[in-house]
Backbone as CSV, one residue per row, in Angstrom:
resi,resn,N_x,N_y,N_z,CA_x,CA_y,CA_z,C_x,C_y,C_z
1,MET,183.218,180.638,-87.307,183.881,179.360,-87.591,185.108,179.735,-86.528
2,VAL,185.460,178.611,-85.792,186.639,178.360,-84.990,187.712,178.056,-85.857
3,LEU,187.517,177.085,-86.529,188.562,176.257,-87.170,189.149,177.174,-88.603
4,THR,190.229,177.435,-88.642,190.825,178.079,-90.055,190.953,176.891,-90.994
5,GLU,191.198,177.311,-92.174,191.468,176.472,-93.283,192.617,175.433,-93.051
6,ASP,193.775,176.186,-92.475,194.912,175.470,-91.909,194.757,174.465,-91.125
7,ASP,193.669,174.651,-89.984,193.287,173.915,-88.964,192.766,172.539,-89.714
8,MET,191.778,172.854,-90.545,191.068,171.667,-91.228,191.943,171.042,-92.253
9,PHE,193.122,171.647,-92.597,193.992,170.822,-93.657,194.717,169.718,-92.497
10,ASN,195.208,170.568,-91.367,195.860,169.556,-90.443,194.787,168.416,-89.929
11,ILE,193.682,168.734,-89.516,192.727,167.579,-89.310,192.546,166.633,-90.332
12,VAL,192.346,167.121,-91.594,192.122,166.074,-92.569,193.325,165.219,-92.799
13,PHE,194.457,165.841,-92.801,195.893,165.070,-92.816,195.999,164.057,-91.847
14,GLU,195.647,164.374,-90.605,195.778,163.463,-89.575,194.900,162.472,-89.748
15,THR,193.590,162.831,-90.104,192.589,161.530,-90.367,193.115,160.728,-91.297
16,ILE,193.554,161.260,-92.502,193.926,160.255,-93.475,195.034,159.302,-92.978
17,GLN,195.898,159.691,-92.216,196.823,158.853,-91.586,196.546,157.783,-90.454
18,GLN,195.009,157.859,-90.252,194.643,156.885,-89.456,194.934,155.637,-89.648
19,LYS,194.814,154.648,-88.577,195.045,153.214,-88.573,194.039,152.545,-89.561
20,PRO,194.381,151.653,-90.118,193.340,150.777,-91.053,192.216,150.226,-90.022
21,GLY,191.048,150.213,-90.660,189.870,149.730,-89.697,189.113,150.809,-89.012
22,GLU,189.785,151.988,-88.889,189.073,153.028,-88.083,188.184,153.720,-88.908
23,LEU,186.927,154.054,-88.402,185.789,154.587,-89.207,186.384,156.237,-89.601
24,THR,186.392,156.374,-90.814,187.037,157.776,-91.051,186.030,158.983,-90.588
25,ALA,184.540,158.667,-90.552,183.828,159.971,-90.167,183.953,159.984,-88.645
26,MET,184.035,159.160,-87.998,184.223,159.184,-86.408,185.676,159.679,-86.030
27,THR,186.965,159.284,-86.723,187.985,159.832,-86.418,188.215,161.423,-86.829
28,LEU,187.270,161.710,-87.836,187.498,163.159,-88.386,186.532,163.945,-87.516
29,MET,185.538,163.428,-86.907,184.853,164.040,-85.883,185.551,164.465,-84.639
30,ARG,186.006,163.301,-84.269,186.808,163.401,-82.972,188.070,164.345,-83.169
31,ASN,188.679,164.333,-84.222,189.843,165.270,-84.548,189.390,166.746,-84.463
32,ALA,188.393,166.827,-85.150,187.709,168.162,-85.388,187.402,168.669,-84.044
33,CYS,186.542,167.866,-82.993,186.134,168.515,-81.889,187.426,168.640,-80.818
34,GLN,188.338,167.878,-81.042,189.605,168.115,-80.296,190.315,169.478,-80.649
35,SER,190.332,169.781,-81.875,190.970,170.880,-82.431,190.235,172.016,-81.938
36,ILE,188.843,171.898,-81.809,187.976,173.010,-81.473,188.308,173.399,-80.051
37,ASN,188.248,172.284,-79.163,188.416,172.403,-77.747,189.660,172.964,-77.317
38,ASP,190.748,172.591,-78.068,192.204,173.075,-77.925,192.185,174.621,-78.184
39,LYS,191.429,174.992,-79.167,191.621,176.542,-79.579,190.482,177.604,-78.710
40,VAL,189.424,176.995,-78.339,188.301,177.590,-77.687,188.694,178.099,-76.170
41,LYS,188.764,179.351,-75.897,188.946,179.661,-74.330,187.426,180.276,-73.902
42,GLY,186.717,179.421,-73.318,185.311,180.082,-72.832,184.371,179.440,-73.562
43,ASN,183.169,180.113,-73.515,181.932,179.452,-74.114,181.901,179.293,-75.706
44,ILE,181.378,178.466,-76.366,181.200,178.419,-77.751,179.801,177.942,-77.847
45,ASP,179.185,178.286,-79.039,177.690,178.007,-79.538,177.815,176.480,-79.934
46,THR,176.818,175.575,-79.665,176.796,174.445,-80.111,176.594,174.468,-81.826
47,GLN,176.010,175.304,-82.187,175.884,175.423,-83.635,177.329,175.646,-84.308
48,GLU,178.102,176.541,-83.605,179.558,176.625,-84.207,180.448,175.212,-84.387
49,ILE,180.136,174.759,-83.183,180.668,173.128,-83.207,180.345,172.294,-84.347
50,CYS,178.980,172.242,-84.390,178.313,171.633,-85.438,178.699,172.025,-86.976
51,ASP,178.769,173.202,-87.148,179.151,173.929,-88.487,180.434,173.528,-88.696
52,ASP,181.426,173.688,-87.635,182.953,173.358,-87.980,183.052,171.915,-88.177
53,VAL,182.476,170.996,-87.481,182.469,169.502,-88.013,182.107,169.225,-89.267
54,LEU,180.786,169.712,-89.674,180.392,169.509,-90.878,181.145,170.114,-92.024
55,HIS,181.936,171.264,-91.771,182.814,172.025,-92.503,184.073,170.981,-92.915
56,CYS,184.425,170.538,-91.852,185.697,169.668,-91.932,185.242,168.523,-92.734
57,PHE,183.973,167.870,-92.620,183.677,166.665,-93.547,183.618,167.117,-94.968
58,ASP,183.182,168.534,-95.213,183.074,169.049,-96.655,184.743,168.954,-96.965
59,TYR,185.342,169.683,-96.309,186.869,169.787,-96.551,187.658,168.632,-96.994
60,TYR,187.303,167.392,-96.148,187.899,166.077,-96.418,187.351,165.531,-97.643
61,ASN,186.106,165.661,-97.877,185.471,165.118,-99.071,186.072,165.766,-100.471
62,ASP,186.136,167.134,-100.189,186.777,167.876,-101.587,188.137,167.466,-101.609
63,PHE,189.000,167.420,-100.516,190.385,167.107,-100.650,190.559,165.687,-101.345
64,VAL,189.830,164.728,-100.691,190.082,163.435,-101.450,189.618,163.355,-103.005
65,LYS,188.610,163.995,-103.097,188.176,163.904,-104.508,189.240,164.875,-105.367
66,GLU,189.737,165.759,-104.948,190.559,166.564,-105.578,191.953,165.863,-106.054
67,LYS,192.436,165.050,-104.990,193.631,164.365,-104.980,193.522,162.996,-105.667
68,LYS,192.184,162.682,-105.922,191.980,161.388,-106.443,192.509,160.278,-105.545
69,MET,192.235,160.593,-104.292,192.720,159.420,-103.225,191.793,158.365,-103.325
70,ASN,192.222,157.228,-102.934,191.487,155.974,-102.715,190.931,155.770,-101.361
71,LEU,190.166,156.793,-100.892,189.793,156.880,-99.455,188.347,157.068,-99.679
72,PRO,187.530,156.545,-98.453,186.219,156.524,-98.576,185.625,158.066,-98.478
73,ILE,184.510,158.560,-99.141,184.018,159.700,-98.931,183.063,159.587,-97.836
74,ILE,182.877,160.975,-97.124,181.925,160.739,-95.987,180.503,161.127,-96.497
75,GLY,179.569,160.210,-96.362,178.265,160.275,-96.818,177.333,161.237,-95.969
76,GLU,176.174,161.380,-96.595,174.984,162.358,-95.706,174.800,161.618,-94.537
77,THR,174.662,160.311,-94.369,174.352,159.632,-93.238,175.230,160.219,-91.975
78,TYR,176.452,160.522,-92.193,177.338,160.973,-91.125,177.219,162.468,-90.918
79,TYR,176.693,163.090,-91.668,176.483,164.513,-91.418,175.357,164.616,-90.463
80,ASN,174.344,163.675,-90.966,173.104,163.611,-89.711,173.673,163.161,-88.451
81,MET,174.464,162.176,-88.490,175.081,161.801,-87.288,175.504,162.685,-86.283
82,VAL,176.292,163.484,-86.992,176.925,164.637,-86.047,175.910,165.309,-85.541
83,VAL,174.902,165.778,-86.092,173.746,166.472,-85.468,173.101,165.635,-84.265
84,VAL,172.837,164.515,-84.565,172.248,163.554,-83.556,173.066,163.291,-82.239
85,VAL,174.355,163.002,-82.609,175.347,162.842,-81.507,175.568,164.502,-80.422
86,LEU,175.639,165.387,-81.312,175.850,166.707,-80.567,174.553,166.968,-79.880
87,ASN,173.436,166.689,-80.332,172.151,166.949,-79.882,172.037,166.107,-78.407
88,ALA,172.534,164.798,-78.495,172.358,163.860,-77.397,173.280,164.282,-76.346
89,LEU,174.481,164.930,-76.710,175.514,165.135,-75.773,175.004,166.439,-74.980
90,ILE,174.311,167.310,-75.675,173.746,168.454,-75.104,172.727,168.129,-74.133
91,GLY,171.905,167.389,-74.675,170.658,166.849,-73.765,171.257,166.301,-72.357
92,GLU,172.305,165.462,-72.489,172.851,164.778,-71.461,173.506,165.889,-70.426
93,ILE,174.095,166.990,-70.798,174.799,167.997,-70.207,173.531,168.773,-69.429
94,LEU,172.527,168.957,-70.262,171.641,169.748,-69.677,170.867,168.839,-68.547
95,ASN,170.378,167.718,-68.642,170.137,166.806,-67.686,170.908,166.638,-66.430
96,ASP,172.207,166.576,-66.573,173.034,166.652,-65.435,173.087,167.740,-64.553
97,ARG,172.902,169.064,-65.106,172.927,170.183,-64.617,171.552,170.313,-63.768
98,GLU,170.235,169.784,-64.275,169.212,169.943,-63.652,169.323,169.184,-62.365
99,ARG,170.087,168.160,-62.153,170.023,167.009,-61.126,170.730,167.589,-59.795
């Protein structure tokens, strides 16, 4: 894991403060990936990125439920979306390298 619990708390807090109308899952994914990118110096395994983003989703859902906040919970569809998006990005990167 690249992100610490403090990192995830900051990501969740930043996501909760988003502008109305922004999709929570996308904002959380973007914030998590940016935080990972800021912390990593060198190579990182794609599985680590995926695990950290999904863990942020879990942390967000737990936080919202525990605090009884009137915010949307991130559903299973968005968990699957993370895997699809990361796989698509990796495919594009690999294809660009082959050209």
